[in-house]
C-alpha positions in Angstrom: 38.8 127.4 -55.2 41.6 125.9 -57.2 41.6 124.4 -60.7 41.5 120.9 -59.4 39.9 121.3 -55.9 36.3 122.3 -55.3 34.5 123.1 -52.0 31.2 121.2 -52.4 28.0 121.2 -50.4 26.3 117.9 -50.9 22.6 118.0 -49.7 21.0 114.6 -49.3 17.3 114.1 -48.8 16.2 114.2 -45.1 14.5 110.8 -44.9 17.4 108.4 -44.3 20.9 108.4 -43.0 23.8 108.5 -45.5 24.6 105.7 -46.4 21.3 104.0 -45.5 21.1 100.7 -43.7 18.7 99.2 -46.3 16.3 100.9 -48.7 17.6 104.2 -50.1 19.0 104.4 -53.6 19.6 108.2 -53.5 21.2 108.1 -50.1 23.5 105.3 -51.3 24.5 107.3 -54.3 25.2 110.4 -52.2 27.5 108.4 -50.0 29.4 106.8 -52.8 29.8 110.1 -54.7 30.7 112.0 -51.5 33.5 109.5 -50.6 34.8 109.4 -54.1 35.0 113.2 -54.3 36.8 113.3 -51.0 39.3 110.7 -52.3 39.9 112.9 -55.3 40.9 115.8 -53.1 37.7 117.9 -52.9 36.4 119.4 -49.7 32.9 118.1 -49.3 30.3 119.1 -46.7 27.4 116.6 -46.5 24.0 117.8 -45.2 21.8 115.0 -44.0 20.0 113.2 -41.2 21.1 110.7 -38.5 24.6 109.2 -38.3 27.8 110.5 -39.9 28.7 107.8 -42.4 31.1 109.3 -45.0 34.5 110.9 -45.1 33.0 114.4 -45.6 32.4 117.2 -43.1 28.9 116.3 -41.8 26.2 118.8 -41.2 23.2 117.2 -39.4 19.8 118.6 -40.1 17.8 115.9 -38.2 19.1 114.0 -35.2 16.9 111.1 -36.2 15.9 110.6 -39.9 12.1 111.4 -40.2 11.4 108.3 -42.3 8.0 107.8 -40.6 6.9 111.1 -42.2 8.0 110.4 -45.7 5.7 112.1 -48.2 4.9 115.0 -45.9 5.9 118.6 -46.7 7.2 119.6 -43.2 10.4 117.6 -43.0 11.4 118.7 -46.5 10.9 122.4 -45.8 12.7 122.2 -42.4 15.6 120.3 -43.9 15.9 122.9 -46.7 15.8 125.8 -44.1 18.4 124.2 -41.9 20.7 123.5 -44.8 20.3 127.0 -46.1 21.1 128.5 -42.7 24.2 126.3 -42.3 25.3 127.3 -45.9 25.4 130.9 -44.8 28.3 130.0 -42.5 30.2 127.7 -44.9 32.1 128.9 -48.0 31.5 126.6 -50.9 32.1 126.7 -54.7 29.1 124.5 -55.7 25.9 123.2 -54.0 24.8 119.8 -55.2 21.2 119.3 -54.0 19.5 115.9 -54.1 16.5 117.1 -52.0 13.1 118.2 -53.3 12.6 121.6 -51.6 16.2 122.7 -51.5 16.4 123.9 -55.1 13.8 126.6 -54.4 16.5 128.4 -52.4 19.1 128.4 -55.1 18.5 131.9 -56.3 19.8 133.3 -53.0 23.2 131.7 -53.2 26.5 133.1 -54.5 27.5 129.6 -55.4 25.7 127.8 -58.3 23.4 124.9 -57.5 23.4 121.6 -59.3 20.4 119.4 -58.9 20.3 115.7 -59.8 16.8 114.8 -61.1 16.3 111.4 -59.5 12.7 110.9 -60.6 10.2 111.6 -63.4 10.2 114.8 -65.5 6.5 114.7 -66.6 3.4 116.5 -65.5 3.8 118.6 -62.3 7.4 117.7 -62.0 8.3 119.0 -65.4 6.6 122.3 -64.5 8.5 122.4 -61.2 11.9 122.0 -62.8 10.9 124.4 -65.6 9.9 127.1 -63.1 13.4 126.8 -61.4 14.8 128.1 -64.7 18.4 129.0 -64.8 18.6 129.2 -61.0 19.7 125.6 -61.0 21.7 123.4 -63.4 20.0 120.0 -63.8 21.8 116.7 -64.2 19.9 113.8 -65.8 20.6 110.2 -64.7 19.9 108.8 -68.1 19.7 109.9 -71.7 16.1 108.7 -71.8 15.1 111.0 -68.9 16.7 113.9 -70.6 15.1 113.3 -74.0 11.6 113.3 -72.3 12.2 116.9 -71.2 14.8 118.2 -73.5 14.0 121.9 -73.0 14.8 122.0 -69.3 18.1 123.6 -68.1 20.2 120.5 -68.3 24.0 120.8 -67.7 24.8 117.1 -68.2 23.9 113.5 -68.1 25.6 111.3 -65.5 24.5 107.7 -65.0 24.2 106.4 -61.5 27.0 104.1 -60.2 28.3 102.2 -57.2 31.4 101.1 -55.3 32.1 97.8 -57.0 34.3 96.4 -54.2 31.4 96.6 -51.8 29.4 94.1 -54.0 30.2 90.4 -53.8 30.7 88.5 -57.1 29.4 84.9 -57.4 29.6 82.9 -60.6 27.5 79.9 -59.4 23.8 80.8 -59.1 20.9 79.2 -57.3 17.7 78.3 -59.0 15.4 81.2 -58.1 14.6 84.6 -59.6 14.6 87.7 -57.5 12.3 90.7 -57.5 13.9 93.6 -55.5 12.0 96.8 -55.2 9.0 98.6 -53.9 5.7 96.8 -53.9 4.2 99.4 -56.2 2.2 99.2 -59.5 5.1 100.9 -61.3 7.5 98.2 -60.2 4.9 95.5 -61.1 6.0 92.5 -58.9 2.7 90.9 -59.9 4.1 90.5 -63.4 7.3 89.0 -61.9 5.1 86.4 -60.1 3.2 85.6 -63.3 6.4 85.2 -65.3 8.2 83.0 -62.7 5.1 80.8 -62.3 4.9 80.3 -66.1 8.6 79.5 -66.2 8.3 77.1 -63.2 10.9 79.1 -61.3 10.7 80.0 -57.6 10.6 83.7 -56.9 11.9 85.7 -53.9 10.3 89.1 -53.5 12.2 91.6 -51.3 11.3 95.2 -50.9 9.5 98.0 -49.1 5.8 97.8 -48.4 5.1 100.7 -46.0 3.2 103.4 -47.7 -0.6 103.1 -48.2 -0.4 102.6 -52.0 2.2 99.9 -51.5 0.0 98.0 -48.9 -3.1 98.3 -51.0 -1.3 97.1 -54.1 0.2 94.2 -52.2 -3.2 93.1 -50.9 -4.9 93.5 -54.3 -2.3 92.2 -56.8 0.5 90.4 -55.0 -1.0 88.4 -52.2 -3.6 86.6 -54.3 -0.8 85.4 -56.7 1.5 84.0 -54.1 2.1 80.2 -54.1 4.1 77.8 -52.0 7.1 78.3 -54.3 7.3 82.1 -53.6 9.0 83.8 -50.7 8.2 87.3 -49.5 11.4 88.3 -47.8 10.4 91.9 -46.7 12.9 94.7 -46.7 16.4 93.6 -47.4 19.1 95.5 -45.6 22.5 96.1 -47.2 23.8 92.6 -46.2 20.7 90.7 -47.2 20.4 92.5 -50.5 23.9 91.6 -51.5 23.4 88.0 -50.5 20.1 87.7 -52.5 21.5 89.4 -55.5 24.6 87.3 -55.6 22.7 84.0 -55.3 19.8 84.6 -57.7 19.7 83.1 -61.2 18.6 86.6 -62.3 17.0 89.9 -61.3 13.5 90.2 -62.6 12.7 93.8 -63.5 9.2 94.1 -65.1 9.1 97.9 -64.8 5.9 99.7 -65.9 6.9 103.3 -65.9 9.6 105.6 -67.3 12.1 104.5 -64.7 14.9 107.1 -65.1 17.6 104.7 -64.2 17.0 101.6 -62.0 19.9 101.3 -59.5 19.0 97.7 -58.6 20.0 96.6 -62.1 23.6 97.6 -61.8 23.7 96.2 -58.2 22.6 92.8 -59.6 25.2 92.9 -62.5 27.9 93.9 -60.0 27.2 90.6 -58.3 27.5 88.7 -61.6 23.7 88.3 -61.8 22.0 89.1 -65.1 18.8 91.1 -65.5 15.6 90.1 -67.2 13.6 93.3 -67.8 10.9 94.9 -69.8 12.0 97.6 -72.3 11.0 100.8 -70.5 12.7 103.9 -69.2 16.5 103.6 -69.1 16.6 99.8 -69.2 18.3 99.7 -72.7 21.0 102.1 -71.4 21.8 100.0 -68.4 21.4 96.4 -69.6 23.4 95.1 -72.6 20.9 92.7 -74.3 22.3 89.3 -74.7 25.5 90.2 -72.7 24.4 91.3 -69.2 20.7 90.3 -69.4 17.7 90.0 -71.6 15.3 92.8 -72.5 11.7 91.9 -73.4 9.1 94.0 -75.2 6.0 92.4 -73.5 5.3 90.5 -70.3 4.5 87.4 -72.4 8.2 87.2 -73.3 9.5 87.1 -69.7 9.0 83.3 -69.0 11.2 82.3 -72.0 13.8 84.8 -71.0 13.9 83.4 -67.5 15.0 80.1 -69.0 17.4 81.5 -71.6 19.1 83.9 -69.1 21.2 81.0 -67.7 23.4 81.4 -70.9 24.6 84.9 -69.7 28.1 84.9 -68.4 28.2 86.3 -64.8 31.8 87.6 -65.4 30.5 89.8 -68.3 27.9 91.3 -66.0 30.5 92.3 -63.4 32.9 93.6 -66.2 30.1 95.8 -67.6 29.6 97.5 -64.2 33.3 97.9 -63.7 33.8 99.6 -67.0 30.6 101.7 -67.2 29.1 102.3 -63.7 32.0 102.8 -61.3 32.1 105.4 -58.5 35.2 106.8 -60.2 33.3 107.5 -63.4 30.5 108.9 -61.4 32.8 111.4 -59.7 34.4 112.4 -63.0 31.1 113.0 -64.6 29.9 115.2 -61.7 33.2 117.1 -61.7 32.5 118.1 -65.3 28.9 119.0 -64.4 30.2 121.2 -61.6 32.6 123.1 -63.8 29.9 123.5 -66.5 27.6 124.9 -63.9 30.2 127.3 -62.5 31.0 128.6 -66.0 27.3 129.2 -66.7 26.7 130.8 -63.3 29.6 133.3 -63.8 28.3 134.2 -67.3 24.8 134.9 -66.1 26.0 136.8 -63.0 28.2 139.0 -65.1 25.4 139.7 -67.6 23.1 140.8 -64.7 25.8 142.9 -62.9 25.7 140.7 -59.9 21.9 141.0 -59.5 21.5 137.2 -59.1 22.1 137.5 -55.4 18.5 138.4 -54.5 17.2 136.2 -51.6 14.4 133.7 -52.0 12.1 133.7 -49.0 10.9 130.6 -47.1 7.4 131.5 -48.4 8.6 130.2 -51.8 9.5 126.9 -50.1 6.3 126.7 -48.2 4.4 126.7 -51.5 5.3 123.1 -52.0 2.0 121.7 -50.7 0.3 119.7 -53.3 3.4 119.4 -55.5 5.1 117.5 -52.7 2.6 114.7 -53.2 4.5 114.0 -56.5 7.9 113.6 -54.9 10.1 112.6 -57.8 11.3 109.4 -56.0 8.5 108.4 -53.7 4.8 108.7 -53.7 4.3 108.1 -57.4 0.7 106.9 -57.5 -1.2 107.3 -60.7 1.7 107.6 -63.1 1.9 104.1 -64.6 0.0 105.1 -67.7 1.6 108.5 -68.1 4.6 107.3 -70.0 4.9 107.8 -73.8 4.5 104.8 -76.0 7.2 103.4 -78.2 10.3 103.6 -76.0 13.2 102.8 -78.2 16.7 101.7 -77.1 19.1 104.5 -76.8 22.9 104.5 -77.0 24.3 102.5 -74.2 27.0 103.6 -71.9 28.0 104.2 -68.3 28.3 107.2 -66.1 29.0 109.8 -68.7 28.3 113.5 -69.1 26.8 115.0 -72.3 27.0 118.8 -72.1 
């Protein structure tokens, strides 16, 4: 390890290849961060499933991504075990884990483990991260997420980001609104439909509808509201997503839970497309009200915002992402998080006389069971009403770290 060059193990979730072909915000982030770290001179080993799609040294844990088993414990545990086994044969300075089960093996490593918390930090998930204690250094993806669980072992806050040059900019927009996300109560596409109908604006709905809760919600809340002016596109791959986002008058984001970030918002703005959103989760950190979109306090305000949003300058949306949510800023933020974790790890190791090297058994990982049902990114049924009331706007800003 040198002052400027780190050897980094980047552990992606097992479900999709990195980068993904369509749905997969975490996997996209892993790919962008990995490539930017490599470009900055770091040695990166990426652990993941399927095809090798980045400039890092690739360590494959699954030949074919087990997407059809998403939500099950088995693939998570096997992925963690295979990654841990491979790590025994690779010398690294830092382990950056984006998976769910992997952090349980952090105590057995000589290198510190940084974990990005991609999902909620309430209920069982709060207890999970709290039980990990100082074995891992947590990184929040928004200030709002960190405030909701301030006593966890946070080492920093780094907003998500993207590779701007991979997103097309278009100043001239077509006359439709776009909902892009899972068909899930937390994402509330039924509210998007109601707002678009009230505004007299066609709506395109694109997103994943594969898990039981998504299918049930679609049949109960979305299908009965569909009219001849609406289009259900289905899952948009990387090409289709960019096309839809660049053409839409706006992205409609009527989120109903403490969304810790909302990657699709910066993807829309990168294309010059403003966001009309409800004030919830990290929305006020991502969208500049009146500059890159409009933030509403209630669903009743959405129809008027859909009309007013045409005043937003597409160039301002693109500029906001370039300045605040670039892959370069993402990498710089995580570099600072890595060094903070290394400093803390050395201090704790010295205080314990090297006793932090005790090995965690796979029995610890096998204890996931019921907790796995609350995967921090997927399988979030039943949490729409768990969020605290009175979400207030926080200081805005892009991928930054607050140590």
